[in-house]
C-alpha positions, 0 to 999 in steps of 0.5 A: 103190593106194600101198603104204601104202594097200594095207596099211591096207586089209588091216589097218585100223590099223598099228603103227609101231616105237619109239625108235631112239636109246633102243635104240642108247644101250643098245647103246653109242652115246655122246651126240654120236656120229652114229647114222647112221655105225652103218649102215656101221660096225655094221649088225648092231646096227642090224638087231637094233633093227629085228628086235626091233621087227618081232618085237614086231609092228611093221608099219612100221619107220623107218630109222636116218637121222633126222639124215641130211641134209648139214646134220646130218651136217656136224656130224660131218664126214660131209656127203660121205657123205649118199648112202652113209649113207642108202642103208646105213640103208635096206639094213639095214632092208630086210634085216630087213623082208624076213625077216618078208616071207618068213614071209608078213608084210608089213613096210614100211620108211620112210625117216626124215628128221628136221629139218635143225637149221637155221632158214629165212630170215629167222630163219636162213641156210637158204633154201628151195632149200638146204633142198630140195636137202639133203632131195633128196639124203637121199631119193635115198639112202633110195630107192636103198637100197630103202625103201617110203616116205619119212617126214619127222618131228619137224618144227617149221616148216611151211615146212621141211616143205614144202621137204623134201617138194619136195626129196624129190619131186625124187629119189623118186616114193615115197609121203611121210608127215610128222609134226610135234612139238607140244612147246611148250604144244600147238604146235610150237616155231615156233608151229604148231597141229594145225589149221595142220598139217592144213591145210598138210600135206593141201594137199601131197598127203601119204600120211599126216600126224600128230604124233610125239615132243612134250612129253607124251602128252596134248599129242600126243593133243590135237594129233592130234585137231586134225589128225584134224578137218582130215585128210579122207581122209588117214590120220593118224599118232601116234608119241608119246613113252613118257610124260614125260621125267624125269632120274634122276641123269645118265639121261633116263628116260621115265615111260610103262609099256607099260600107259600106251602101251596105253591111249594106243593104244586112245584113238587107235584110238577117235579114228580114228587109222590109224597108231600107234607110239612115239617116245622111250623106247618099247621092244620091251616097249612095242610088244609090249603095244601090239600086243596091245591093237591086236589085241584080245588084251588089254583096254586099261588105263584110264590117263589120258594123262600130262601137262597136259590139259583137258576139251575135249582128251579123245580119248574125246570128240573131235568127228568120231570116229565120222565118222573111223571110218566113213571107215576102214570105207569104205576100199577092199579090197586 
C-alpha cells in the first residue's frame, strides 16, 4: 500500500499545511525574490514554517519548491541549481517532519511542483518534451532530498499537468498527487472544468487529485464537488485560499477567518473529501482551528463559503456525498 493510502487508512481525513508565501513574506521575503533560494540561504526560517504547521496539526507539509522548475528559476538566474534547490527544500521539510515522527506522529513530506509559467505550443513555445524534462529534473531533486510523495499543484492546463506527471515518473517512483486552480468563473485559466480535470487526472493513475488556490472558497468547493463525482476511488484534495483576496493599502489580505476555514473543512468532510488544507492566506492559526474541527474537538461554525455561489453548488447537498463517505469507510485498514 502506498504511503498516502496507509495514512488515509489510519486517519480517514488528512490535514495539509497552509500558505508558504504568506509566512515567508511575514519573515522578510521581498516580492520578486525567489523563495526557493531560502532553502539554502535561510534553511532555519523555512524549517520554522514547516514546524509551525506541524505543531498546528498538519499531517502533510509541502516543500518550499513551488517555483522549482528550470523555467521559473531561470527568471532569477538559478536554473543551473534545480537539483540543489529542490533537494534542499526536501531536506529542510524532512527534518521538520522527522521531529514529529520521533514523537510517534507520522507527518508526510510532499514535494511541491508548481506550474512552469510557460504556455505549451501552439499558444507558446514550450513543447511537451521540454516541459517533461523540466519536471523530471525537479522531481529528481525532491526525491533525492527525501520527500514521501510528489505534489503537482495550481495547474491550469491539463496538457501541462500530464507532461509534468510524465516527467516526474522518469526520475521518481514516488506517488504523485495533483491539483488544479479553478480561478476563472469556476474553470481554470485554460477553461478546464472540475469534470474535465477528474476525467483526465484519474486516467493518469494519480494517488490523489483535487483543487487548490482559486478565486474564492465557493468556486473551489464547486469544482471539488465536480471532481468528487468523477474521482471514483481516488482520494480528493481541497486546498482553498483563506477567503477572498482584498487589497488594503499596498497589502493583499485574505478575508477568511479561522472560523470561515473551519466551516469549509466541515462542508468538505461531509462531501467526502479526504485531504484538506489551506492555500494563500492560510496561517497556523487557521490550521489549528481546522484541526480542531476535523477532530471533532469543536463544532464547525455555520458560515457560508465566501464568493459567488449557486443553489446547485451547495456542498451540503452534493450528489454522491453519501456514496463517497461509504467508499471511505470501506478503505482497507493499515
